[in-house]
N, CA, C and O atoms as a GROMACS GRO file, in nm:
protein
  560
    1MET      N    1   6.515   1.997   0.245
    1MET     CA    2   6.509   2.061   0.116
    1MET      C    3   6.649   2.100   0.068
    1MET      O    4   6.679   2.086  -0.050
    2ARG      N    5   6.733   2.148   0.157
    2ARG     CA    6   6.869   2.184   0.119
    2ARG      C    7   6.943   2.062   0.063
    2ARG      O    8   7.022   2.074  -0.030
    3HIS      N    9   6.916   1.944   0.123
    3HIS     CA   10   6.977   1.820   0.075
    3HIS      C   11   6.936   1.792  -0.070
    3HIS      O   12   7.019   1.755  -0.152
    4LEU      N   13   6.808   1.810  -0.102
    4LEU     CA   14   6.759   1.788  -0.238
    4LEU      C   15   6.826   1.883  -0.335
    4LEU      O   16   6.867   1.841  -0.443
    5LEU      N   17   6.840   2.010  -0.299
    5LEU     CA   18   6.900   2.106  -0.390
    5LEU      C   19   7.047   2.076  -0.413
    5LEU      O   20   7.095   2.086  -0.526
    6ARG      N   21   7.119   2.039  -0.307
    6ARG     CA   22   7.260   2.002  -0.323
    6ARG      C   23   7.273   1.876  -0.408
    6ARG      O   24   7.360   1.868  -0.495
    7LEU      N   25   7.186   1.776  -0.382
    7LEU     CA   26   7.186   1.652  -0.460
    7LEU      C   27   7.157   1.681  -0.606
    7LEU      O   28   7.223   1.627  -0.695
    8THR      N   29   7.059   1.765  -0.632
    8THR     CA   30   7.024   1.800  -0.770
    8THR      C   31   7.141   1.867  -0.839
    8THR      O   32   7.172   1.834  -0.953
    9ALA      N   33   7.206   1.961  -0.772
    9ALA     CA   34   7.320   2.030  -0.832
    9ALA      C   35   7.432   1.931  -0.863
    9ALA      O   36   7.491   1.936  -0.970
   10MET      N   37   7.461   1.842  -0.770
   10MET     CA   38   7.566   1.742  -0.792
   10MET      C   39   7.532   1.650  -0.908
   10MET      O   40   7.618   1.619  -0.990
   11LEU      N   41   7.408   1.607  -0.914
   11LEU     CA   42   7.368   1.515  -1.020
   11LEU      C   43   7.375   1.583  -1.156
   11LEU      O   44   7.415   1.521  -1.255
   12ILE      N   45   7.337   1.709  -1.162
   12ILE     CA   46   7.347   1.780  -1.288
   12ILE      C   47   7.492   1.800  -1.325
   12ILE      O   48   7.529   1.787  -1.442
   13LEU      N   49   7.577   1.833  -1.228
   13LEU     CA   50   7.719   1.847  -1.258
   13LEU      C   51   7.776   1.719  -1.316
   13LEU      O   52   7.855   1.723  -1.410
   14LEU      N   53   7.736   1.608  -1.260
   14LEU     CA   54   7.788   1.481  -1.308
   14LEU      C   55   7.729   1.442  -1.442
   14LEU      O   56   7.792   1.368  -1.518
   15THR      N   57   7.608   1.491  -1.470
   15THR     CA   58   7.541   1.446  -1.591
   15THR      C   59   7.534   1.550  -1.700
   15THR      O   60   7.504   1.515  -1.814
   16ALA      N   61   7.559   1.674  -1.671
   16ALA     CA   62   7.546   1.779  -1.771
   16ALA      C   63   7.630   1.753  -1.896
   16ALA      O   64   7.580   1.777  -2.006
   17PRO      N   65   7.754   1.706  -1.885
   17PRO     CA   66   7.828   1.677  -2.006
   17PRO      C   67   7.758   1.576  -2.094
   17PRO      O   68   7.760   1.587  -2.217
   18ALA      N   69   7.696   1.479  -2.034
   18ALA     CA   70   7.622   1.381  -2.113
   18ALA      C   71   7.500   1.445  -2.177
   18ALA      O   72   7.465   1.409  -2.289
   19LEU      N   73   7.437   1.536  -2.110
   19LEU     CA   74   7.320   1.602  -2.164
   19LEU      C   75   7.354   1.685  -2.286
   19LEU      O   76   7.269   1.705  -2.372
   20ALA      N   77   7.474   1.732  -2.293
   20ALA     CA   78   7.512   1.820  -2.402
   20ALA      C   79   7.543   1.746  -2.531
   20ALA      O   80   7.566   1.810  -2.634
   21ALA      N   81   7.544   1.616  -2.528
   21ALA     CA   82   7.582   1.538  -2.644
   21ALA      C   83   7.486   1.558  -2.760
   21ALA      O   84   7.365   1.570  -2.741
   22ALA      N   85   7.540   1.562  -2.878
   22ALA     CA   86   7.458   1.575  -2.997
   22ALA      C   87   7.420   1.438  -3.049
   22ALA      O   88   7.441   1.338  -2.981
   23GLY      N   89   7.365   1.433  -3.170
   23GLY     CA   90   7.306   1.315  -3.228
   23GLY      C   91   7.368   1.181  -3.196
   23GLY      O   92   7.294   1.086  -3.171
   24ASP      N   93   7.500   1.167  -3.194
   24ASP     CA   94   7.560   1.036  -3.172
   24ASP      C   95   7.574   1.003  -3.024
   24ASP      O   96   7.625   0.896  -2.991
   25GLY      N   97   7.531   1.088  -2.935
   25GLY     CA   98   7.534   1.059  -2.792
   25GLY      C   99   7.668   1.085  -2.728
   25GLY      O  100   7.690   1.043  -2.614
   26ALA      N  101   7.758   1.152  -2.795
   26ALA     CA  102   7.888   1.181  -2.736
   26ALA      C  103   7.928   1.323  -2.769
   26ALA      O  104   7.882   1.383  -2.866
   27ARG      N  105   8.014   1.376  -2.685
   27ARG     CA  106   8.067   1.508  -2.712
   27ARG      C  107   8.218   1.505  -2.689
   27ARG      O  108   8.271   1.405  -2.642
   28LYS      N  109   8.283   1.610  -2.720
   28LYS     CA  110   8.428   1.617  -2.717
   28LYS      C  111   8.487   1.568  -2.584
   28LYS      O  112   8.448   1.615  -2.477
   29SER      N  113   8.580   1.474  -2.595
   29SER     CA  114   8.650   1.424  -2.477
   29SER      C  115   8.742   1.531  -2.420
   29SER      O  116   8.799   1.611  -2.495
   30GLY      N  117   8.754   1.533  -2.289
   30GLY     CA  118   8.846   1.625  -2.224
   30GLY      C  119   8.789   1.678  -2.094
   30GLY      O  120   8.688   1.628  -2.044
   31GLU      N  121   8.855   1.780  -2.041
   31GLU     CA  122   8.813   1.840  -1.914
   31GLU      C  123   8.714   1.953  -1.941
   31GLU      O  124   8.738   2.039  -2.025
   32TRP      N  125   8.604   1.950  -1.868
   32TRP     CA  126   8.500   2.052  -1.879
   32TRP      C  127   8.477   2.116  -1.744
   32TRP      O  128   8.480   2.048  -1.641
   33GLU      N  129   8.454   2.246  -1.744
   33GLU     CA  130   8.410   2.315  -1.624
   33GLU      C  131   8.258   2.330  -1.636
   33GLU      O  132   8.207   2.386  -1.733
   34ILE      N  133   8.188   2.279  -1.536
   34ILE     CA  134   8.041   2.280  -1.537
   34ILE      C  135   7.993   2.365  -1.420
   34ILE      O  136   8.034   2.345  -1.306
   35SER      N  137   7.905   2.459  -1.450
   35SER     CA  138   7.843   2.542  -1.346
   35SER      C  139   7.693   2.516  -1.346
   35SER      O  140   7.628   2.517  -1.451
   36VAL      N  141   7.639   2.491  -1.228
   36VAL     CA  142   7.496   2.463  -1.213
   36VAL      C  143   7.440   2.561  -1.111
   36VAL      O  144   7.493   2.576  -1.001
   37THR      N  145   7.332   2.625  -1.150
   37THR     CA  146   7.261   2.714  -1.058
   37THR      C  147   7.119   2.661  -1.042
   37THR      O  148   7.038   2.668  -1.135
   38VAL      N  149   7.090   2.607  -0.923
   38VAL     CA  150   6.955   2.564  -0.893
   38VAL      C  151   6.875   2.691  -0.865
   38VAL      O  152   6.917   2.775  -0.786
   39LYS      N  153   6.761   2.703  -0.931
   39LYS     CA  154   6.680   2.825  -0.919
   39LYS      C  155   6.662   2.867  -0.773
   39LYS      O  156   6.617   2.789  -0.689
   40GLY      N  157   6.699   2.991  -0.745
   40GLY     CA  158   6.687   3.045  -0.610
   40GLY      C  159   6.802   3.009  -0.518
   40GLY      O  160   6.798   3.043  -0.399
   41GLN      N  161   6.904   2.942  -0.569
   41GLN     CA  162   7.018   2.899  -0.487
   41GLN      C  163   7.147   2.953  -0.548
   41GLN      O  164   7.145   3.016  -0.654
   42SER      N  165   7.258   2.927  -0.482
   42SER     CA  166   7.387   2.972  -0.534
   42SER      C  167   7.437   2.876  -0.642
   42SER      O  168   7.383   2.768  -0.660
   43THR      N  169   7.540   2.919  -0.712
   43THR     CA  170   7.599   2.841  -0.821
   43THR      C  171   7.705   2.745  -0.766
   43THR      O  172   7.783   2.780  -0.678
   44PHE      N  173   7.705   2.623  -0.820
   44PHE     CA  174   7.802   2.521  -0.785
   44PHE      C  175   7.884   2.492  -0.911
   44PHE      O  176   7.826   2.461  -1.015
   45THR      N  177   8.016   2.501  -0.903
   45THR     CA  178   8.103   2.480  -1.019
   45THR      C  179   8.201   2.367  -0.990
   45THR      O  180   8.254   2.355  -0.880
   46SER      N  181   8.224   2.283  -1.091
   46SER     CA  182   8.317   2.172  -1.078
   46SER      C  183   8.383   2.145  -1.212
   46SER      O  184   8.333   2.186  -1.317
   47LYS      N  185   8.496   2.075  -1.207
   47LYS     CA  186   8.565   2.032  -1.329
   47LYS      C  187   8.550   1.881  -1.340
   47LYS      O  188   8.568   1.809  -1.242
   48ILE      N  189   8.517   1.835  -1.461
   48ILE     CA  190   8.491   1.693  -1.484
   48ILE      C  191   8.565   1.649  -1.610
   48ILE      O  192   8.565   1.720  -1.711
   49CYS      N  193   8.628   1.532  -1.605
   49CYS     CA  194   8.692   1.474  -1.721
   49CYS      C  195   8.592   1.381  -1.790
   49CYS      O  196   8.538   1.289  -1.727
   50ILE      N  197   8.566   1.405  -1.917
   50ILE     CA  198   8.465   1.329  -1.993
   50ILE      C  199   8.534   1.248  -2.102
   50ILE      O  200   8.625   1.297  -2.170
   51ASP      N  201   8.489   1.126  -2.118
   51ASP     CA  202   8.535   1.038  -2.226
   51ASP      C  203   8.418   1.022  -2.324
   51ASP      O  204   8.315   0.965  -2.289
   52SER      N  205   8.434   1.072  -2.445
   52SER     CA  206   8.323   1.068  -2.541
   52SER      C  207   8.278   0.925  -2.572
   52SER      O  208   8.165   0.903  -2.613
   53ALA      N  209   8.367   0.827  -2.551
   53ALA     CA  210   8.330   0.688  -2.577
   53ALA      C  211   8.226   0.637  -2.478
   53ALA      O  212   8.150   0.544  -2.510
   54SER      N  213   8.220   0.696  -2.358
   54SER     CA  214   8.123   0.651  -2.259
   54SER      C  215   8.022   0.759  -2.220
   54SER      O  216   7.947   0.743  -2.124
   55ASP      N  217   8.020   0.868  -2.295
   55ASP     CA  218   7.931   0.980  -2.266
   55ASP      C  219   7.788   0.940  -2.302
   55ASP      O  220   7.756   0.920  -2.419
   56ASP      N  221   7.702   0.929  -2.201
   56ASP     CA  222   7.562   0.895  -2.221
   56ASP      C  223   7.483   1.024  -2.229
   56ASP      O  224   7.534   1.131  -2.192
   57ILE      N  225   7.357   1.016  -2.277
   57ILE     CA  226   7.283   1.141  -2.297
   57ILE      C  227   7.177   1.159  -2.191
   57ILE      O  228   7.208   1.196  -2.078
   58ALA      N  229   7.054   1.134  -2.224
   58ALA     CA  230   6.942   1.172  -2.140
   58ALA      C  231   6.921   1.082  -2.019
   58ALA      O  232   6.862   1.126  -1.920
   59ALA      N  233   6.967   0.958  -2.022
   59ALA     CA  234   6.946   0.870  -1.907
   59ALA      C  235   7.008   0.930  -1.782
   59ALA      O  236   6.952   0.920  -1.673
   60ALA      N  237   7.123   0.992  -1.798
   60ALA     CA  238   7.190   1.053  -1.684
   60ALA      C  239   7.113   1.170  -1.626
   60ALA      O  240   7.129   1.203  -1.508
   61ALA      N  241   7.030   1.234  -1.706
   61ALA     CA  242   6.954   1.350  -1.657
   61ALA      C  243   6.854   1.312  -1.548
   61ALA      O  244   6.812   1.397  -1.471
   62GLY      N  245   6.817   1.186  -1.542
   62GLY     CA  246   6.719   1.143  -1.444
   62GLY      C  247   6.773   1.130  -1.304
   62GLY      O  248   6.695   1.115  -1.210
   63GLY      N  249   6.904   1.135  -1.285
   63GLY     CA  250   6.949   1.128  -1.148
   63GLY      C  251   7.093   1.091  -1.126
   63GLY      O  252   7.136   1.087  -1.011
   64GLY      N  253   7.170   1.063  -1.227
   64GLY     CA  254   7.311   1.033  -1.208
   64GLY      C  255   7.333   0.912  -1.119
   64GLY      O  256   7.270   0.808  -1.140
   65ALA      N  257   7.420   0.924  -1.020
   65ALA     CA  258   7.458   0.810  -0.936
   65ALA      C  259   7.340   0.754  -0.858
   65ALA      O  260   7.340   0.635  -0.825
   66ALA      N  261   7.240   0.836  -0.827
   66ALA     CA  262   7.128   0.790  -0.746
   66ALA      C  263   7.013   0.733  -0.829
   66ALA      O  264   6.914   0.687  -0.773
   67GLN      N  265   7.026   0.735  -0.960
   67GLN     CA  266   6.917   0.689  -1.044
   67GLN      C  267   6.921   0.538  -1.062
   67GLN      O  268   7.023   0.472  -1.042
   68SER      N  269   6.806   0.485  -1.100
   68SER     CA  270   6.798   0.344  -1.137
   68SER      C  271   6.678   0.325  -1.226
   68SER      O  272   6.588   0.409  -1.228
   69GLY      N  273   6.675   0.216  -1.298
   69GLY     CA  274   6.559   0.177  -1.376
   69GLY      C  275   6.504   0.284  -1.467
   69GLY      O  276   6.386   0.317  -1.459
   70CYS      N  277   6.586   0.338  -1.554
   70CYS     CA  278   6.536   0.439  -1.648
   70CYS      C  279   6.443   0.373  -1.750
   70CYS      O  280   6.480   0.278  -1.819
   71GLU      N  281   6.323   0.426  -1.755
   71GLU     CA  282   6.223   0.376  -1.850
   71GLU      C  283   6.239   0.441  -1.986
   71GLU      O  284   6.204   0.383  -2.089
   72GLU      N  285   6.292   0.561  -1.987
   72GLU     CA  286   6.302   0.639  -2.110
   72GLU      C  287   6.427   0.723  -2.108
   72GLU      O  288   6.468   0.773  -2.003
   73SER      N  289   6.489   0.738  -2.224
   73SER     CA  290   6.607   0.822  -2.240
   73SER      C  291   6.613   0.864  -2.386
   73SER      O  292   6.633   0.780  -2.474
   74SER      N  293   6.595   0.994  -2.412
   74SER     CA  294   6.594   1.036  -2.552
   74SER      C  295   6.651   1.176  -2.568
   74SER      O  296   6.647   1.258  -2.477
   75THR      N  297   6.705   1.200  -2.686
   75THR     CA  298   6.753   1.332  -2.725
   75THR      C  299   6.701   1.361  -2.865
   75THR      O  300   6.676   1.270  -2.943
   76GLN      N  301   6.687   1.488  -2.894
   76GLN     CA  302   6.643   1.528  -3.027
   76GLN      C  303   6.703   1.663  -3.059
   76GLN      O  304   6.687   1.759  -2.984
   77SER      N  305   6.774   1.671  -3.172
   77SER     CA  306   6.830   1.798  -3.217
   77SER      C  307   6.724   1.872  -3.297
   77SER      O  308   6.651   1.813  -3.376
   78GLY      N  309   6.717   2.002  -3.275
   78GLY     CA  310   6.621   2.084  -3.347
   78GLY      C  311   6.666   2.227  -3.354
   78GLY      O  312   6.778   2.260  -3.314
   79ALA      N  313   6.579   2.312  -3.404
   79ALA     CA  314   6.611   2.454  -3.421
   79ALA      C  315   6.639   2.522  -3.288
   79ALA      O  316   6.716   2.618  -3.283
   80GLN      N  317   6.578   2.476  -3.179
   80GLN     CA  318   6.596   2.535  -3.047
   80GLN      C  319   6.720   2.482  -2.974
   80GLN      O  320   6.755   2.533  -2.867
   81GLY      N  321   6.786   2.381  -3.030
   81GLY     CA  322   6.901   2.319  -2.966
   81GLY      C  323   6.878   2.170  -2.948
   81GLY      O  324   6.808   2.108  -3.029
   82ILE      N  325   6.935   2.113  -2.846
   82ILE     CA  326   6.920   1.970  -2.819
   82ILE      C  327   6.822   1.954  -2.703
   82ILE      O  328   6.846   2.003  -2.592
   83SER      N  329   6.714   1.885  -2.730
   83SER     CA  330   6.614   1.857  -2.627
   83SER      C  331   6.643   1.721  -2.568
   83SER      O  332   6.673   1.626  -2.641
   84ILE      N  333   6.635   1.710  -2.436
   84ILE     CA  334   6.657   1.583  -2.369
   84ILE      C  335   6.535   1.550  -2.284
   84ILE      O  336   6.461   1.638  -2.241
   85ARG      N  337   6.515   1.422  -2.263
   85ARG     CA  338   6.407   1.375  -2.175
   85ARG      C  339   6.448   1.240  -2.119
   85ARG      O  340   6.498   1.154  -2.192
   86SER      N  341   6.428   1.221  -1.989
   86SER     CA  342   6.449   1.091  -1.929
   86SER      C  343   6.347   1.070  -1.819
   86SER      O  344   6.299   1.166  -1.757
   87VAL      N  345   6.316   0.943  -1.795
   87VAL     CA  346   6.228   0.905  -1.686
   87VAL      C  347   6.298   0.794  -1.611
   87VAL      O  348   6.317   0.685  -1.664
   88CYS      N  349   6.338   0.822  -1.485
   88CYS     CA  350   6.416   0.728  -1.404
   88CYS      C  351   6.360   0.725  -1.262
   88CYS      O  352   6.274   0.805  -1.226
   89LYS      N  353   6.411   0.633  -1.183
   89LYS     CA  354   6.375   0.624  -1.040
   89LYS      C  355   6.487   0.686  -0.958
   89LYS      O  356   6.605   0.671  -0.990
   90GLN      N  357   6.448   0.757  -0.853
   90GLN     CA  358   6.543   0.809  -0.754
   90GLN      C  359   6.475   0.787  -0.620
   90GLN      O  360   6.380   0.857  -0.585
   91GLY      N  361   6.524   0.690  -0.545
   91GLY     CA  362   6.455   0.651  -0.423
   91GLY      C  363   6.318   0.597  -0.460
   91GLY      O  364   6.306   0.512  -0.548
   92ASN      N  365   6.215   0.647  -0.394
   92ASN     CA  366   6.078   0.604  -0.424
   92ASN      C  367   6.012   0.693  -0.528
   92ASN      O  368   5.897   0.668  -0.565
   93SER      N  369   6.081   0.796  -0.575
   93SER     CA  370   6.024   0.890  -0.670
   93SER      C  371   6.059   0.854  -0.814
   93SER      O  372   6.165   0.798  -0.843
   94THR      N  373   5.967   0.887  -0.903
   94THR     CA  374   5.995   0.883  -1.046
   94THR      C  375   6.040   1.023  -1.084
   94THR      O  376   5.971   1.121  -1.057
   95VAL      N  377   6.157   1.032  -1.147
   95VAL     CA  378   6.214   1.161  -1.186
   95VAL      C  379   6.201   1.176  -1.337
   95VAL      O  380   6.258   1.097  -1.413
   96THR      N  381   6.127   1.276  -1.378
   96THR     CA  382   6.115   1.308  -1.520
   96THR      C  383   6.197   1.433  -1.543
   96THR      O  384   6.164   1.541  -1.494
   97ALA      N  385   6.304   1.419  -1.619
   97ALA     CA  386   6.394   1.530  -1.647
   97ALA      C  387   6.378   1.573  -1.792
   97ALA      O  388   6.378   1.490  -1.883
   98THR      N  389   6.363   1.702  -1.813
   98THR     CA  390   6.356   1.758  -1.948
   98THR      C  391   6.448   1.878  -1.954
   98THR      O  392   6.470   1.945  -1.853
   99GLY      N  393   6.500   1.905  -2.071
   99GLY     CA  394   6.587   2.020  -2.085
   99GLY      C  395   6.617   2.052  -2.229
   99GLY      O  396   6.594   1.971  -2.318
  100THR      N  397   6.668   2.171  -2.250
  100THR     CA  398   6.713   2.214  -2.382
  100THR      C  399   6.848   2.280  -2.365
  100THR      O  400   6.865   2.369  -2.282
  101LEU      N  401   6.943   2.236  -2.445
  101LEU     CA  402   7.079   2.290  -2.441
  101LEU      C  403   7.112   2.352  -2.576
  101LEU      O  404   7.066   2.306  -2.680
  102SER      N  405   7.193   2.458  -2.572
  102SER     CA  406   7.236   2.522  -2.695
  102SER      C  407   7.382   2.561  -2.682
  102SER      O  408   7.441   2.554  -2.574
  103GLY      N  409   7.440   2.602  -2.794
  103GLY     CA  410   7.579   2.645  -2.794
  103GLY      C  411   7.664   2.556  -2.881
  103GLY      O  412   7.615   2.463  -2.945
  104ASP      N  413   7.793   2.586  -2.883
  104ASP     CA  414   7.890   2.506  -2.957
  104ASP      C  415   7.932   2.393  -2.864
  104ASP      O  416   8.010   2.414  -2.771
  105LEU      N  417   7.882   2.276  -2.888
  105LEU     CA  418   7.903   2.164  -2.797
  105LEU      C  419   8.045   2.108  -2.800
  105LEU      O  420   8.076   2.012  -2.730
  106GLU      N  421   8.129   2.168  -2.881
  106GLU     CA  422   8.271   2.132  -2.881
  106GLU      C  423   8.349   2.220  -2.784
  106GLU      O  424   8.456   2.181  -2.736
  107THR      N  425   8.297   2.340  -2.754
  107THR     CA  426   8.370   2.434  -2.669
  107THR      C  427   8.290   2.488  -2.552
  107THR      O  428   8.346   2.513  -2.445
  108ALA      N  429   8.158   2.507  -2.569
  108ALA     CA  430   8.076   2.564  -2.462
  108ALA      C  431   7.929   2.537  -2.490
  108ALA      O  432   7.888   2.524  -2.606
  109TYR      N  433   7.850   2.528  -2.385
  109TYR     CA  434   7.705   2.512  -2.398
  109TYR      C  435   7.636   2.570  -2.276
  109TYR      O  436   7.700   2.595  -2.173
  110GLN      N  437   7.507   2.590  -2.287
  110GLN     CA  438   7.426   2.637  -2.177
  110GLN      C  439   7.284   2.586  -2.197
  110GLN      O  440   7.244   2.552  -2.309
  111GLY      N  441   7.210   2.579  -2.088
  111GLY     CA  442   7.072   2.534  -2.099
  111GLY      C  443   7.003   2.526  -1.965
  111GLY      O  444   7.057   2.564  -1.862
  112VAL      N  445   6.882   2.477  -1.970
  112VAL     CA  446   6.798   2.463  -1.852
  112VAL      C  447   6.751   2.318  -1.843
  112VAL      O  448   6.709   2.259  -1.943
  113VAL      N  449   6.759   2.261  -1.723
  113VAL     CA  450   6.711   2.126  -1.695
  113VAL      C  451   6.605   2.137  -1.586
  113VAL      O  452   6.628   2.198  -1.481
  114ILE      N  453   6.489   2.078  -1.610
  114ILE     CA  454   6.382   2.077  -1.511
  114ILE      C  455   6.356   1.932  -1.473
  114ILE      O  456   6.334   1.846  -1.559
  115LYS      N  457   6.359   1.906  -1.343
  115LYS     CA  458   6.331   1.772  -1.291
  115LYS      C  459   6.200   1.776  -1.213
  115LYS      O  460   6.183   1.859  -1.123
  116ASN      N  461   6.109   1.686  -1.248
  116ASN     CA  462   5.984   1.671  -1.176
  116ASN      C  463   5.987   1.540  -1.099
  116ASN      O  464   6.026   1.437  -1.154
  117TYR      N  465   5.946   1.546  -0.972
  117TYR     CA  466   5.951   1.429  -0.883
  117TYR      C  467   5.809   1.387  -0.846
  117TYR      O  468   5.728   1.469  -0.802
  118SER      N  469   5.779   1.258  -0.866
  118SER     CA  470   5.648   1.204  -0.830
  118SER      C  471   5.665   1.066  -0.767
  118SER      O  472   5.711   0.974  -0.835
  119PRO      N  473   5.630   1.050  -0.640
  119PRO     CA  474   5.585   1.153  -0.547
  119PRO      C  475   5.699   1.249  -0.516
  119PRO      O  476   5.814   1.223  -0.552
  120PRO      N  477   5.667   1.360  -0.448
  120PRO     CA  478   5.771   1.459  -0.416
  120PRO      C  479   5.890   1.397  -0.344
  120PRO      O  480   5.875   1.303  -0.266
  121LEU      N  481   6.009   1.450  -0.371
  121LEU     CA  482   6.132   1.407  -0.307
  121LEU      C  483   6.177   1.520  -0.214
  121LEU      O  484   6.198   1.633  -0.260
  122TYR      N  485   6.192   1.490  -0.086
  122TYR     CA  486   6.226   1.592   0.014
  122TYR      C  487   6.130   1.710   0.008
  122TYR      O  488   6.171   1.825   0.028
  123GLY      N  489   6.004   1.682  -0.019
  123GLY     CA  490   5.902   1.785  -0.021
  123GLY      C  491   5.895   1.868  -0.148
  123GLY      O  492   5.813   1.959  -0.157
  124ARG      N  493   5.979   1.838  -0.246
  124ARG     CA  494   5.981   1.916  -0.371
  124ARG      C  495   5.922   1.834  -0.484
  124ARG      O  496   5.949   1.715  -0.497
  125THR      N  497   5.842   1.901  -0.567
  125THR     CA  498   5.788   1.834  -0.686
  125THR      C  499   5.864   1.873  -0.811
  125THR      O  500   5.859   1.802  -0.911
  126GLU      N  501   5.936   1.987  -0.807
  126GLU     CA  502   6.008   2.033  -0.925
  126GLU      C  503   6.132   2.111  -0.884
  126GLU      O  504   6.131   2.187  -0.787
  127VAL      N  505   6.240   2.089  -0.960
  127VAL     CA  506   6.363   2.165  -0.941
  127VAL      C  507   6.410   2.209  -1.080
  127VAL      O  508   6.425   2.128  -1.170
  128GLU      N  509   6.433   2.340  -1.094
  128GLU     CA  510   6.482   2.395  -1.220
  128GLU      C  511   6.626   2.441  -1.202
  128GLU      O  512   6.657   2.510  -1.104
  129SER      N  513   6.713   2.405  -1.296
  129SER     CA  514   6.853   2.442  -1.287
  129SER      C  515   6.902   2.496  -1.420
  129SER      O  516   6.861   2.450  -1.527
  130THR      N  517   6.991   2.594  -1.412
  130THR     CA  518   7.061   2.644  -1.529
  130THR      C  519   7.198   2.579  -1.531
  130THR      O  520   7.266   2.574  -1.429
  131VAL      N  521   7.238   2.529  -1.647
  131VAL     CA  522   7.365   2.458  -1.662
  131VAL      C  523   7.450   2.528  -1.767
  131VAL      O  524   7.400   2.564  -1.874
  132GLU      N  525   7.577   2.548  -1.736
  132GLU     CA  526   7.673   2.603  -1.832
  132GLU      C  527   7.797   2.517  -1.830
  132GLU      O  528   7.848   2.482  -1.724
  133GLY      N  529   7.846   2.482  -1.949
  133GLY     CA  530   7.968   2.402  -1.959
  133GLY      C  531   8.068   2.471  -2.051
  133GLY      O  532   8.032   2.534  -2.150
  134ARG      N  533   8.196   2.457  -2.014
  134ARG     CA  534   8.304   2.518  -2.093
  134ARG      C  535   8.418   2.418  -2.103
  134ARG      O  536   8.468   2.369  -2.002
  135TYR      N  537   8.458   2.388  -2.227
  135TYR     CA  538   8.569   2.295  -2.252
  135TYR      C  539   8.700   2.362  -2.211
  135TYR      O  540   8.727   2.476  -2.250
  136LEU      N  541   8.782   2.290  -2.133
  136LEU     CA  542   8.908   2.345  -2.084
  136LEU      C  543   9.030   2.288  -2.156
  136LEU      O  544   9.136   2.350  -2.156
  137GLY      N  545   9.016   2.171  -2.217
  137GLY     CA  546   9.129   2.108  -2.284
  137GLY      C  547   9.138   1.961  -2.244
  137GLY      O  548   9.042   1.902  -2.196
  138SER      N  549   9.256   1.905  -2.265
  138SER     CA  550   9.278   1.764  -2.231
  138SER      C  551   9.269   1.743  -2.080
  138SER      O  552   9.297   1.833  -2.002
  139CYS      N  553   9.229   1.624  -2.044
  139CYS     CA  554   9.222   1.590  -1.901
  139CYS      C  555   9.361   1.585  -1.841
  139CYS      O  556   9.456   1.540  -1.905
  140SER      N  557   9.373   1.632  -1.718
  140SER     CA  558   9.503   1.634  -1.651
  140SER      C  559   9.538   1.496  -1.602
  140SER      O  560   9.644   1.476  -1.543
   0.00000   0.00000   0.00000
């Protein structure tokens, strides 16, 4: 189970910038500090350099580097913020990721991402994470 939580945190760290993208699927290029707190676990923080030209949106929410065969990837802007949804494969499980992000996506954002696994992955059927991103400036 600890492996699943660490994997989930890493995948969200790698994909959170993509999740924050607005209508055109891209967000401000540069270095971002991303903090992910898997519910009931400690916070994991990392710095990531993002290129808006290759910033993907909801497909990445399904699993990042471990994902494959995404059947669905969508975003929708609304009064509550940006809603994301993806359905991808991770190992033998289908991962359905949903989330809502809010904030100034040029400088900072926050939100919640929930991943459901069917069949369960490492004994878990659902993982909920809080994600916060903060723009730091140009990539080093």
